[in-house]
N, C-alpha and C positions, 0 to 999 in steps of 0.2 A: 858381540856374538856370543851366544851360549857356549859354555865349556863342554857340553855334551855333544857339540858338533865335532870334537876331536876324537870320538870314539872309533874303533877300528872298522867295523862293518857298517856301511851306510848305503842306503838307497836313495838316489837323487831323482827327483821328479819335477819336471817343468810343465806347467799347465798353459796351454794356448787356448785362451777363451774366445768363445763367440756366442751368439744368441741362441743357436740350435744345437751345437755340439762343442765338446771339449776335446782337444787332442793332447794326449799325455805322452811325454818322452821319459824314458826311464834309462838310468846308467848307474854304474857302480864305481867305487873307488878304484877297482882293478882295471877300469876301461872296458875296451871291447866294443862290440856292436851296440848301438843305441836301439832299444826296443820301443816301439811307438804303438799306441792304441787309441781308438776314438770311442768316446762315450756320449750319451745324451747330455746336454748342458743342465747342470745342477743336479745331476744324478748322484746323490751321495752314496747310495748302495753300490752303484756301478763303479764308483770310484774306489771304494774300499775293497771291492772284489778284485779290481785290477792291481791294486797294490799287493794283495795276498798273492795273486797269480804271478806277478812280476818277481817277487821274492823267491817264489819256487822256480821259475824259469832261469833266473840269474844266480841260483845256487847261493841264496842268502837265508839265514835263519829267520823265523818269524820276529825274533827279538831285535833284528837289525834296526838301528836308527833310520827313520824315514825324513829326508829333508826335501821340502817342496818349495816352489816359487812360481809366481805369476805377476803379470804386469798390472799395475794400478789402472782402473778404468771404470766402466759402467757398472760392474758388479760390486764395487765398493769393498768394504771390510769384512763382510760375513764369511767369506771363504777362509780368510786367515783365522778368524775366531773359531770356526767350526774345526778346522785341521788342527789348531792348537788344543781344543778340547778332546780331539781324538788320540792326542799323545804324539802328534808329528811336530817337527820343526818347521815353520813356514815363514817365508820372506816375501813381502809384497814390494815390488820393484817400482822405481820411478821410471817410466818409459823414456823420459826425456834424457835421463842420465846414462843410458846404454849407448855406448859409442857404435856408430855405424860408418863404414867406409863408403863414402858417397862419391869417390873419384872414379870407381869402376862400376860398370853395369853389373847387376847381380839379379838372379831370380829370387822372387819372393812368393813362398807358399807357407801354409801353416806347418807343413811337415819340416821345411828348412828352418823356419823360425823356432819351432819347439826344439829341434836338434841343437841349434845354436844356443838357445836359452839354457838348456841342461849343461852344455859344456861350460858356459860362463858361471853357472852355479857351482860346478866342481871346482873351478879355478878360485872362486870367491871363497869357498869353504876352506880350501887348502892354503889360503893366506893372501890372495891377491884382492884385496879389499877395495881397490880403486876402480873396479870394473863397473860398478853402477852404485846408485844410492838406494838405501832401504827405507821405505816409508815407515814412519812411526804410526802406530795404531791407536786411536783414541779409545777409551771405554765406551760401551753403549750409552751411558749416561752423558758422557762428554760430547759424543757424537749428536745426540738428541737435543742437546742445549743449543746447537748451531741452527736448528730447524727454523726457529722463530724469525731470526734475522734474514735467512735465506728466503723464506716465504714471503716476508714483507718486501723484500728487494723485488721478487718476481711479480707480486701483486701490483706494486707501483709501476712496474713497466707495462703490465696489462692495462691498468687505469689509463696510462698515458696513450697506449694503443687505441683504446676506445674512444678517448677524448679526441684524438687526431683524426679518427675515422668519421666521427660525427661532424666536426668542423669542416672536414674535406667534403662530405657530401653536401653541406649547405654552401660552401664556397662554389662548388660545381654548378650551383643554381643561382649564383649571384648574391648569396646571403652570407653574412659574417656575424658571430656572436663573440662578444668580448666578456671575459670572466669565466665563471664556473658554469656547469651545466645543470645546477640543481633547479633553476627556474625553467629550463627548456621545455620540460614535459608540460607545464601549464600554458606555456606560450605557443606551443607548436600549431595549435588550431588557428592562431591569429597571424602566423608568419605568412608573408607574401613573397612571391618570386620577383625577380627584376622587373617584370611586366605587370605586376599587381595581381596576378593569379594565385590562388592558394596552392600549397605543396601538393604535388601528385600522391595519390594514395599509396602507391608502392614505396616512394621515398619516405613518406611519413611513417609508414609501418616499420620500415628498416631502421629508421632512426629511433623509434620507440623500443625495438628489440635491442638495439645498441645501448639504450639507456637502462633497459632492464639489467643487462650484463654489467654496465657500469655501476649501477646502484648496489648490485650484489657484491662486487669487488670492494667498493668503498666500505660497505658494512663489515666485510671481512678485515679490511685494514683497521678500521676502528677497534674491532674486537682484539685484534693482536696488539695494537698499540696500548689498549687498556691493560691487557695482560702484562706487557713489558713494564708499564708504569708501576703495576702492583708489585712485580718482582723486585723492581729497583727500590721500593719502599721497605721491603722486608727481605733483603738478600740473604740467601742461605748457601750459595755455592761460591767457589773461589772466583769464577768468572763473574759473577754478579757484584762481588765485593770489589773487584778490580774496575768494574765498569763505574761504581760509585766514586772510586779514588780518581779515575781519570776525569770524571766530570767536575772535579774541584779545580782543574786547570782551566783558566780562562782561554776560550777559543776551541775547546774540545766539546763538541756537541754530543747529544744522546746517541745519534745513529753511528758516529765514529767510535765512540766509547764502547758501545755494545758489541760492534763487529770486531773491534780489535781484541777485546777481552775474550770473546767466545770463539773467534776463529784463530786466534794467535797466542795471546799471552796465557789464557786460562788453563790450558792443558799441555802445552809444550814445555820442554826443558831445555834452556839454552846454556851453553857453556861460556859463550863470550859474544861479543858484539858482531863478529863476523858471521856467526851463525844466525843471528837475528836478521841482518841485512840480506843474507843469502837466501833464506827461507822466503823472504818477501820478493825475491827477484830484483833487488835494487842495487845489486853489486855491479862495478864496472867490468867490461870485458876487453881489456887492451890487447892490442896486436903489436908486439915488439919483436921484431925479427930483422937482423941485420941492420940496414939503413932505414927500414920502415918502421914507423912508430904511429899507429893510429888507434884511436879509442872508438870501439865499435858500439858504444851505447851500454845500457844495462842488460843484464842476462835475461830477464823476464821468465826466469825458470821457477818462480816460486808461486805463492798464493796471489792470484790476480785481484782478488777482492781486497786484501790488505794493500796491495800495491796502489790500486786506484783511490782507495780511502786516504792513504798517505800523501799522495800528491794533492788531493783536495785539502787535506788537513794542513799541509805545508803552506799553502796560500793563506789559509785562515790564521795560521800561527803568526805570519808577518803582520797581519792586520790587527790582531788582538793581543799580541805579545811583542810589541815593537822594541822594548827595552831589554829583551832577553839576549843571552849571548849568541844564540842561534840566529836570531834575526839580525843582530849586529854583524856577524859573520857573513851572512848573505848580503847585506846591503854594501859592506866593504868589498866583497869579492865580485858580486854581480850586479849590485844596485845601479851602477852607471853604464851598464852595458846594453847591448841591443836586446830586442825582444827575444831573439833566438837564444842569447846567452842567458837571459833570465829564465827561460824555459829549461835550459840545461841545468842551470843552478838550482832550480826548484826541486829537481830530482835528487841532487846531492844533499839539499836541505831535508828532503823527505826521509833519506837514509839516515842522516844524523839524528833527526827528530824521532824516528822509530826507535833507535838505540837508547835515546834519552827516556822516552816513555816506558821502555822495558826496565830500565834502571829505576825509574820512578815506582812501577807497580811491584817490582821484584825486591828492591832494596831500600825503597822510600826515599831515593835521592831526587830531590826537586830539581828540574832543569835550571841551570844557572840563569839568574835574572828573571825567571818566569813568575807571574803573578798567580797566586793560589786564592780562590775565593771559597 
């Protein structure tokens, strides 16, 4: 937390975001009634005007420090960057980390949420730092480096969607094609239904339109894959260099290496292994109270992309790195267990492997027994 937050006069501002309007809740260190105002969403001039008016209404000088907060969501990081540029302190909060009492029924409105958020902000600034987690903000360049892998992931899902749609349309009429769709456009006039009749015109044109969209997506995927390969040949960012390092480990593929370095290792700063596992949502959540001792599974509170990749990579690690210490640990602990126990064990292996990969890219510590190519 910045040392400037401990100055005397402070204006606290909680921003409740929505697509059409922003609700602002104002309070001061002295307490008193919370002031609330509503402005048009993304109105920067309106926000600054309300800040100036609030200081006047709450008897604060224009030089008073302004501390803002809002919950992470659809609007992303631009609000925090803009407010920081304007000279304000701004905290972007992880919504999942804000404790909510779910045992009692409570009203939920933007007004109540904004008032509750500004109270939490005041308590946090005054020393109660366990109330919520503050999101670390990447630089615009670091955020932009994530776009390629995320777009590729989305395009591949769209490609699968069009493939499944075309095959479903054909199966609906008693036809099935095995393999890729590259040759279907040339064959479509020769296809025959179950009764030997040609495809109906409406069905044929729908399939052709689906093929047009499929071909366009495939061309975009090839373009992005070519760009990624070019960047890997001539790495110039920290994340790209880490990708090259990860690819030297047998069993780590290009997709996993690229996503881990750009989403996780390339721009974050970890103090210890617990932070690494926690940010991926791979930490256990035990319930140990009185005579009850139950493991509730992993937290799933971190980066879902990294968590999914690590589960897949853990299975790959067992196959390609069987002599590593991690693989031996898994086989000794879960190798002779049931399928359910192996699925539980693979999560534990994913957590240990993620920590090992972090030490590898950060401190050049090769995982014990691992093969480097």
